[in-house]
C-alpha positions as CSV (number, residue, x, y, z in Angstrom):
1,M,0.0,0.0,0.0
2,N,1.2,3.5,-0.9
3,F,2.3,5.3,2.2
4,Q,0.3,8.5,1.4
5,D,-2.8,6.3,1.0
6,F,-2.1,4.7,4.4
7,L,-1.9,8.1,6.0
8,K,-5.5,8.8,4.8
9,Y,-6.7,5.9,7.0
10,V,-5.0,7.0,10.2
11,P,-7.8,9.4,11.3
12,N,-10.2,6.4,11.2
13,I,-7.9,4.4,13.5
14,I,-7.8,6.8,16.4
15,P,-11.5,6.6,17.5
16,L,-12.0,2.9,16.9
17,E,-12.9,0.7,19.9
18,L,-10.3,-2.0,20.3
19,P,-11.4,-5.6,19.7
20,A,-8.9,-6.8,22.4
21,V,-9.5,-10.5,23.3
22,T,-11.8,-11.0,20.3
23,S,-8.8,-10.4,18.1
24,H,-6.2,-12.1,20.4
25,L,-8.2,-15.3,20.5
26,K,-7.8,-15.7,16.7
27,M,-4.1,-16.3,17.1
28,A,-4.0,-17.9,20.5
29,P,-3.0,-21.5,21.1
30,K,-6.1,-23.4,22.2
31,E,-4.3,-24.3,25.5
32,R,-4.3,-20.5,26.2
33,I,-7.8,-19.6,25.4
34,E,-9.5,-20.2,28.7
35,G,-6.7,-18.3,30.5
36,L,-7.3,-15.3,28.2
37,K,-11.0,-15.3,28.9
38,N,-10.6,-15.4,32.6
39,L,-7.5,-13.3,33.1
40,D,-7.3,-11.2,36.4
41,I,-4.5,-8.8,35.6
42,D,-4.6,-7.2,39.1
43,A,-3.8,-10.5,40.7
44,L,-0.8,-11.3,38.6
45,N,1.8,-8.8,39.9
46,A,3.2,-8.7,36.4
47,R,6.2,-6.9,35.2
48,M,5.4,-4.1,32.6
49,A,6.7,-3.5,29.1
50,G,6.1,-1.3,26.2
51,V,6.5,-2.2,22.5
52,M,6.2,-0.2,19.2
53,M,4.2,-1.2,16.2
54,L,6.0,1.2,13.9
55,F,4.8,2.0,10.3
56,Y,7.0,4.0,7.9
57,P,7.5,4.5,4.2
58,K,10.1,2.5,2.2
59,Q,10.2,3.3,-1.5
60,E,6.9,5.0,-1.1
61,K,5.2,1.7,0.2
62,T,4.0,1.3,3.8
63,H,6.1,-1.1,6.0
64,L,6.0,-2.4,9.6
65,V,9.2,-3.2,11.4
66,L,9.7,-6.3,13.4
67,I,12.9,-7.7,15.0
68,V,14.5,-11.1,15.4
69,R,15.6,-11.5,18.9
70,N,19.0,-13.0,19.6
71,A,19.3,-16.6,20.8
72,Y,19.8,-16.8,24.6
73,D,18.9,-18.9,27.6
74,G,15.4,-17.6,28.0
75,V,11.7,-18.0,27.1
76,H,11.8,-15.5,24.2
77,S,15.0,-16.7,22.6
78,A,15.3,-16.1,18.8
79,Q,11.6,-15.1,18.6
80,I,10.1,-12.5,16.3
81,A,9.0,-9.4,18.2
82,F,8.3,-5.7,18.1
83,P,10.9,-3.3,19.2
84,G,10.4,-2.7,22.9
85,G,11.2,-3.9,26.3
86,K,10.8,-3.6,30.1
87,Y,9.4,-0.5,31.8
88,E,12.1,1.3,33.8
89,K,11.5,3.5,36.8
90,E,12.8,6.5,35.0
91,D,10.2,6.1,32.2
92,L,7.4,8.6,32.4
93,N,4.9,6.0,31.2
94,F,4.6,2.9,29.0
95,E,4.7,5.1,25.8
96,T,8.0,6.4,27.0
97,T,9.2,2.8,27.4
98,A,8.2,1.9,23.9
99,L,10.0,5.0,22.4
100,R,13.1,4.5,24.5
101,E,13.4,0.8,23.7
102,T,12.8,1.4,20.0
103,H,15.7,3.8,20.0
104,E,17.9,1.4,21.9
105,E,17.1,-1.7,19.9
106,V,16.8,-0.4,16.3
107,G,18.2,3.1,16.4
108,V,15.1,5.1,15.6
109,T,14.9,8.2,17.7
110,R,11.7,9.3,19.4
111,D,11.5,12.6,17.5
112,K,10.8,10.6,14.3
113,I,7.8,8.7,15.7
114,N,4.3,10.0,16.2
115,I,2.3,7.8,18.6
116,I,-1.2,7.3,17.2
117,K,-2.9,4.8,19.6
118,H,-2.4,2.6,22.7
119,F,-3.5,-0.9,21.8
120,S,-4.8,-3.6,24.2
121,P,-2.3,-4.9,26.7
122,M,-1.1,-8.5,26.3
123,Y,-0.2,-10.7,29.2
124,I,2.7,-13.2,28.5
125,P,2.5,-16.0,31.1
126,P,6.0,-17.6,30.7
127,S,7.8,-14.4,31.5
128,N,5.0,-12.7,33.6
129,F,5.0,-9.5,31.5
130,L,2.1,-7.3,30.7
131,V,3.0,-5.7,27.3
132,H,1.6,-2.4,26.2
133,P,1.6,-2.0,22.4
134,F,1.6,1.4,20.8
135,L,0.9,2.2,17.1
136,G,3.5,4.7,15.9
137,I,4.1,6.3,12.5
138,A,7.3,7.7,11.0
139,T,6.7,9.9,8.0
140,E,10.2,9.5,6.5
141,E,12.2,6.5,5.3
142,L,14.1,5.0,8.2
143,S,17.6,3.5,8.6
144,F,17.8,0.8,11.3
145,Y,20.8,0.3,13.5
146,P,20.1,-2.9,15.5
147,D,21.7,-3.4,19.0
148,I,23.7,-6.5,18.4
149,R,23.3,-7.5,22.0
150,E,19.6,-8.0,21.6
151,V,18.7,-8.0,17.9
152,A,19.8,-10.6,15.4
153,G,17.9,-9.2,12.5
154,I,15.4,-6.7,11.2
155,I,12.2,-7.6,9.3
156,E,10.7,-4.9,7.1
157,L,7.2,-6.1,6.4
158,P,5.1,-4.5,3.6
159,L,1.6,-3.6,4.8
160,S,0.1,-5.3,1.7
161,V,1.7,-8.6,2.8
162,F,0.7,-8.2,6.4
163,L,-3.0,-7.8,5.4
164,N,-2.9,-10.8,3.1
165,D,-4.7,-13.8,4.7
166,E,-2.3,-16.1,3.0
167,I,0.3,-15.5,5.7
168,I,-1.9,-17.0,8.4
169,I,-1.0,-20.7,9.0
170,E,-1.2,-23.4,11.6
171,T,2.0,-25.2,12.6
172,R,3.2,-27.6,15.3
173,L,5.6,-26.2,17.9
174,S,6.9,-27.1,21.3
175,T,5.9,-24.3,23.7
176,S,5.5,-23.7,27.4
177,Y,2.0,-25.2,27.0
178,G,3.2,-28.5,25.7
179,A,5.3,-30.4,23.1
180,N,4.3,-30.6,19.4
181,I,1.0,-28.7,19.8
182,L,-0.9,-27.1,16.9
183,V,-0.8,-23.3,17.0
184,P,-2.0,-20.5,14.8
185,A,0.8,-18.4,13.4
186,F,1.9,-15.9,10.7
187,N,4.4,-17.0,8.1
188,I,6.3,-13.7,7.7
189,Q,9.3,-13.9,5.3
190,N,9.8,-17.5,6.3
191,H,9.7,-16.7,10.0
192,I,7.0,-18.3,12.1
193,V,5.4,-15.7,14.3
194,W,3.2,-17.0,17.0
195,G,2.2,-16.4,20.6
196,A,2.0,-12.9,22.1
197,T,3.4,-11.2,19.0
198,A,1.0,-13.0,16.7
199,M,-1.9,-12.1,19.0
200,I,-0.9,-8.4,19.1
201,L,-0.6,-8.5,15.3
202,S,-4.0,-9.9,15.1
203,E,-5.6,-6.9,16.8
204,L,-3.5,-4.6,14.7
205,R,-4.8,-6.3,11.5
206,D,-8.4,-6.1,12.6
207,V,-8.1,-2.4,13.5
208,L,-6.4,-1.6,10.2
209,N,-9.0,-3.6,8.1
210,T,-11.8,-1.8,9.9
211,A,-10.2,1.6,9.3
212,I,-9.7,0.9,5.6
213,A,-13.2,-0.4,5.2
214,K,-14.6,2.9,6.4
215,E,-13.1,4.5,3.3
216,I,-14.6,2.0,0.8
């Protein structure tokens, strides 16, 4: 999608009611569904995080940036994620966290990002994090400078590919819920994107499709 066309849909995004769990459930492993429906956030004492869903133009086409996390001894090793990370006490709010971590992880400074909307928080049981996603837009082409300590690679995903249903698959994975279980996922440039990132992407897709439909 041409970036200037995408910008025309942005005003439609801002007032939309978020589908939250309705969207999350579409990409949730079945073993997690009941937990999502009956989640009591206040009782979890979860750690907080902020992530950035950042759209920007590349050769005049709209793209979304994702990162490939480095392999390490932890639950999110080598997974596909949004730029973002843990809330620190010096952060003013979760939006500040997402902006700071985006700068640290991929080198995009906060002055280049316009925050459009705070999306539904996503709880990640294995790490006990409550993640706050933010939709951000940069109006100029970006250069990425990944932090080699945390980021193994950058994925620049065209919006037209992201909105194509053909990237939605089911695959078998070994997860914290069990071995060799069938999970819904996105196949993005030969990367399998599942779990919390896929569930956040699901809400983003639904909101974008609703915003675009309002112009048709």
